[in-house]
C-alpha positions as CSV (number, residue, x, y, z in Angstrom):
1,M,93.0,-38.6,-63.2
2,A,89.5,-40.7,-62.3
3,I,88.3,-39.3,-58.8
4,E,86.4,-42.0,-56.8
5,R,83.2,-40.9,-55.5
6,R,82.2,-42.5,-52.6
7,P,78.7,-42.1,-50.8
8,A,78.4,-39.6,-47.9
9,A,78.3,-41.0,-44.5
10,A,75.0,-41.2,-43.1
11,C,73.9,-38.9,-40.4
12,R,74.1,-40.7,-36.8
13,L,73.6,-39.5,-33.3
14,P,75.8,-39.4,-30.9
15,G,74.7,-43.2,-29.5
16,Q,72.5,-44.4,-32.0
17,K,73.7,-47.9,-33.0
18,R,75.0,-48.5,-36.9
19,G,72.8,-49.3,-39.3
20,I,70.3,-47.3,-38.3
21,T,70.5,-44.5,-39.8
22,M,68.0,-40.3,-39.8
23,S,67.3,-38.1,-42.9
24,V,67.0,-34.9,-42.7
25,R,64.8,-32.7,-44.8
26,R,64.9,-29.2,-45.3
27,I,62.5,-26.8,-45.7
28,T,62.7,-24.0,-47.8
29,P,61.1,-20.8,-46.4
30,A,58.6,-21.1,-49.8
31,G,57.6,-24.6,-48.2
32,I,57.0,-22.8,-44.5
33,L,54.9,-19.5,-46.3
34,V,53.0,-22.7,-48.1
35,A,52.0,-24.2,-44.5
36,A,50.9,-20.9,-43.3
37,V,48.7,-20.1,-45.7
38,L,47.1,-23.6,-45.4
39,A,47.1,-23.2,-41.7
40,L,44.9,-19.9,-41.6
41,A,42.7,-20.9,-44.4
42,G,41.8,-24.0,-42.0
43,C,41.3,-22.1,-39.3
44,G,39.2,-19.7,-41.2
45,S,36.8,-22.9,-42.7
46,Q,36.3,-23.7,-38.9
47,S,35.0,-20.0,-37.8
48,T,31.0,-19.1,-37.4
49,V,29.8,-15.9,-37.3
50,A,27.7,-15.2,-34.3
51,P,24.0,-14.2,-35.1
52,A,23.4,-10.7,-34.6
53,A,21.5,-10.2,-30.7
54,A,17.4,-9.3,-31.2
55,P,16.1,-6.0,-30.9
56,A,14.8,-5.8,-27.5
57,A,11.0,-5.5,-27.3
58,A,9.6,-2.3,-26.2
59,P,7.8,-2.6,-22.8
60,A,3.8,-2.6,-23.8
61,T,2.0,0.3,-23.0
62,S,-1.6,-0.6,-21.3
63,A,-4.0,1.9,-22.5
64,A,-5.6,4.0,-19.7
65,P,-9.3,3.6,-18.0
66,T,-11.5,5.0,-19.8
67,L,-12.5,7.0,-16.8
68,T,-10.7,7.6,-13.3
69,I,-11.5,9.4,-10.1
70,T,-9.3,12.0,-7.9
71,D,-9.3,12.8,-4.0
72,P,-12.4,10.8,-3.5
73,W,-14.0,10.5,0.4
74,V,-16.8,10.1,2.2
75,K,-18.9,12.0,4.8
76,T,-18.3,10.7,8.3
77,A,-21.6,9.4,9.8
78,K,-22.8,7.4,12.8
79,K,-26.1,6.0,10.7
80,G,-28.7,7.4,8.5
81,M,-27.4,9.0,5.4
82,S,-23.8,10.2,4.1
83,A,-23.0,11.3,0.6
84,A,-19.6,10.5,-1.6
85,F,-17.5,13.2,-3.4
86,G,-14.7,13.5,-6.0
87,T,-13.4,14.6,-9.0
88,L,-14.3,12.3,-12.2
89,V,-11.9,12.7,-14.8
90,N,-12.6,10.9,-18.5
91,N,-9.7,9.8,-20.2
92,T,-11.2,9.3,-23.5
93,D,-12.2,11.3,-27.1
94,A,-15.9,11.0,-26.3
95,E,-18.9,11.8,-23.6
96,V,-18.4,9.0,-20.5
97,T,-21.7,8.7,-18.4
98,V,-22.2,7.1,-15.0
99,V,-25.7,6.2,-14.8
100,S,-25.5,4.2,-10.9
101,V,-22.9,3.3,-7.7
102,V,-23.4,0.6,-5.4
103,S,-21.1,0.3,-2.4
104,P,-21.4,-2.5,0.3
105,L,-22.1,0.5,3.1
106,S,-25.8,1.0,2.0
107,P,-28.6,-1.0,0.1
108,K,-29.7,2.2,-1.8
109,V,-26.9,4.4,-3.1
110,E,-27.9,7.0,-5.7
111,L,-26.5,9.7,-7.7
112,H,-27.8,13.1,-6.9
113,E,-28.0,16.8,-7.9
114,V,-28.6,19.6,-6.1
115,V,-31.2,22.3,-7.4
116,D,-32.9,25.4,-6.0
117,A,-36.6,24.8,-6.3
118,A,-39.5,27.0,-5.3
119,G,-37.0,29.2,-2.9
120,K,-35.7,25.9,-1.2
121,T,-32.8,24.0,-2.2
122,I,-33.5,20.7,-3.3
123,M,-31.8,17.4,-3.6
124,R,-33.2,14.6,-6.1
125,P,-31.7,12.2,-8.0
126,K,-29.8,12.8,-11.1
127,E,-31.3,12.0,-14.0
128,G,-29.8,10.6,-17.0
129,G,-26.6,9.9,-14.7
130,I,-23.5,12.0,-14.4
131,V,-22.0,13.2,-18.2
132,I,-18.1,13.7,-18.6
133,P,-17.3,15.3,-21.4
134,P,-14.3,14.2,-23.7
135,R,-11.0,15.0,-22.0
136,G,-12.8,16.8,-19.1
137,T,-13.8,16.2,-15.6
138,H,-16.7,16.6,-13.4
139,R,-16.8,17.2,-9.7
140,L,-18.8,15.7,-6.7
141,Q,-19.1,18.2,-4.2
142,P,-20.9,19.3,-1.1
143,G,-24.3,21.1,-2.6
144,G,-23.4,20.2,-5.8
145,D,-23.7,16.5,-7.9
146,H,-22.8,13.9,-5.7
147,I,-23.0,10.1,-4.6
148,M,-25.5,9.8,-1.8
149,L,-26.0,6.8,0.4
150,M,-29.1,6.2,2.5
151,G,-29.4,3.8,5.3
152,V,-25.1,3.3,5.7
153,T,-25.0,-0.5,7.4
154,E,-22.7,0.9,9.7
155,A,-20.7,4.2,11.0
156,V,-18.3,5.7,8.8
157,K,-15.1,7.5,11.1
158,P,-12.2,9.3,9.9
159,G,-9.7,7.2,8.1
160,A,-12.8,4.5,7.1
161,E,-11.9,3.0,3.4
162,I,-15.3,2.4,1.8
163,P,-15.5,0.8,-1.5
164,F,-17.9,2.2,-4.7
165,T,-18.5,0.8,-8.0
166,L,-19.5,3.0,-10.7
167,N,-21.6,1.7,-13.5
168,L,-20.8,3.6,-17.1
169,K,-23.6,3.2,-19.8
170,D,-21.0,1.5,-22.0
171,G,-21.4,-1.4,-19.5
172,R,-17.9,-1.0,-18.4
173,T,-17.1,0.1,-14.3
174,L,-15.1,1.9,-11.8
175,E,-14.0,0.3,-8.7
176,F,-12.4,2.9,-6.0
177,T,-12.0,3.5,-2.6
178,A,-13.4,6.7,-0.7
179,V,-11.7,7.8,2.8
180,G,-13.5,8.8,5.8
181,K,-13.6,12.1,6.2
182,D,-15.4,15.4,8.6
183,F,-17.4,17.8,7.0
184,A,-18.7,20.7,9.2
185,G,-21.1,21.9,6.7
186,G,-22.6,18.3,6.0
187,Q,-25.3,18.6,9.0
188,E,-28.2,18.5,6.5
189,N,-32.1,18.5,7.5
190,Y,-33.0,16.0,5.4
191,R,-36.9,16.0,4.7
192,P,-38.7,14.7,2.0
193,G,-39.7,17.7,-0.9
194,T,-41.1,18.1,-4.4
195,D,-40.0,20.7,-6.7
196,P,-41.9,22.3,-8.8
197,E,-41.3,20.0,-11.3
198,G,-43.3,17.4,-9.7
199,H,-39.5,15.8,-9.0
200,E,-39.4,14.1,-5.6
201,G,-36.0,14.8,-3.9
202,M,-35.4,16.1,-0.5
203,D,-35.8,19.4,1.0
204,M,-32.1,20.4,2.8
205,G,-33.3,23.0,4.5
206,E,-31.0,26.5,4.9
207,S,-27.9,24.6,5.4
208,H,-27.0,21.6,2.7
209,G,-23.7,19.2,1.6
């Protein structure tokens, strides 16, 4: 017996006009897997790798100054002479020599030393300047090496801030500010004098700074 085969009826949605057909494509699990792989590959091709952050630069360290001074102060005075003191600190591995000093407080500023000569205490300019040993210190103090100011241009009162500039042998300078301070032991009787070696200085009498 012969069987008559009729073409399958086209799938038609409700309300769809006759003559318009819709084909439905069946997607197999294998097709879904291939599509997923292709999608992942496409995403991967668009990804970028962020560059590694550059390491932070280490902060620059400034070299320590050749010479510094701690606790600088200047003796109060109404007129005439005064003196400045403090502790010089050498921050290097070589000797540092202070050869001169200037200050707007006085037209004549000198590096002085105090020596005993023929039973007298003589204050005189320090020849060769003041030498601070490598990594060492040198005190400027009453009765010893100090900065001498002659003919001060104005009275130095307690708390006054007096600028100074030390000139070093190698051409460098050190600027600092000394604070005015009363000093009872500084009532020197300065008189011109000469030590036995012929150095001109100042006879400081029985009391000296």
